[in-house]
Every structure is written in structure tokens, then in C-alpha cells.
TIFILO-415418 format. One line per 8 residues: number of its first residue (from 0); their letters; for each residue x, y, z of C-alpha. Coordinates in steps of 0.02 Angstrom, whole numbers. Layout:
! TIFILO-415418
NUM	a	X,Y,Z; ...
END
This chain:
! TIFILO-415418
0	xxxxxxxx	68,994,-1170; -26,1015,-994; -109,898,-883; -237,949,-768; -206,885,-585; -402,851,-502; -427,1032,-526; -275,1080,-399
8	xxxxxxxx	-157,1133,-537; -74,1109,-674; 100,1007,-710; 170,995,-880; 159,822,-948; 348,777,-929; 397,847,-771; 501,738,-686
16	xxxxxxxx	503,817,-504; 389,945,-419; 409,1049,-255; 331,1001,-87; 176,1110,-111; 147,1023,-294; 176,863,-226; 41,890,-86
24	xxxxxxxx	-66,945,-229; -61,800,-319; -97,665,-142; -233,795,-109; -166,841,64; -85,998,144; 105,1032,116; 118,1026,298
32	xxxxxxxx	55,853,306; 173,804,185; 312,899,271; 248,806,448; 245,633,357; 444,676,303; 509,700,461; 412,542,523
40	xxxxxxxx	493,445,392; 308,409,284; 267,473,121; 349,443,-54; 537,448,-76; 605,637,-86; 767,716,-147; 861,851,-62
48	xxxxxxxx	983,924,-142; 1111,1057,-81; 1103,1116,104; 998,1094,253; 890,1234,175; 883,1195,-7; 705,1140,-58; 628,982,-62
56	xxxxxxxx	587,900,-227; 473,731,-275; 503,651,-416; 312,618,-489; 367,420,-516; 398,393,-335; 233,465,-291; 145,388,-423
64	xxxxxxxx	229,220,-349; 198,273,-173; 0,296,-202; 17,107,-294; 91,40,-124; -65,96,-64; -201,45,-163; -338,-27,-100
72	xxxxxxxx	-457,-184,-180; -653,-165,-186; -662,-271,-12; -545,-151,81; -386,-265,76; -237,-183,-2; -174,-261,-163; -26,-399,-153
80	xxxx	133,-318,-112; 54,-149,-55; 96,-74,119; -14,-10,227
END
């Protein structure tokens, strides 16, 4: 089974990790922005397997956790425990 991701792509429902491009689509940003965030130490946790030229992967659960940590309440304040 597949789930639609805000009309930006289709991911298998049980997919554990995604590429930089797929993660960027999930976050609604460009892949280059996500790459820049990685260099700056921002953004979701990521996985680098192998040599320096190997692709970067993002676990879907880490993307979801990062999004949860940036949740803003209706009054404009971040949720308890959330970082800005």
C-alpha cells in the first residue's frame, strides 16, 4: 500500500528511510536547503552509510520527530518541550 505525501510524491507505507530528495519533499523544502541544514547542524537526524560519497538517508521516524519538535500552538508558542 502507498500513501500520498501532499501531492509531492508517493512513499511506500512501511518505508523506513528515504533519500535527501524524498525527505525534502516530505518537509516541503528544496533538497539543497536540506543539504545546507545538514552542513549547519540543523534539520532532522540523518544516516550516512559507507564512504564520503555514499547517499544520505533520513529515517521517516526522525523526520516526524523533528517536525513534532517544531510544532507551534495556536497562540504562536511552541509546544512544551519543543525547540525552535
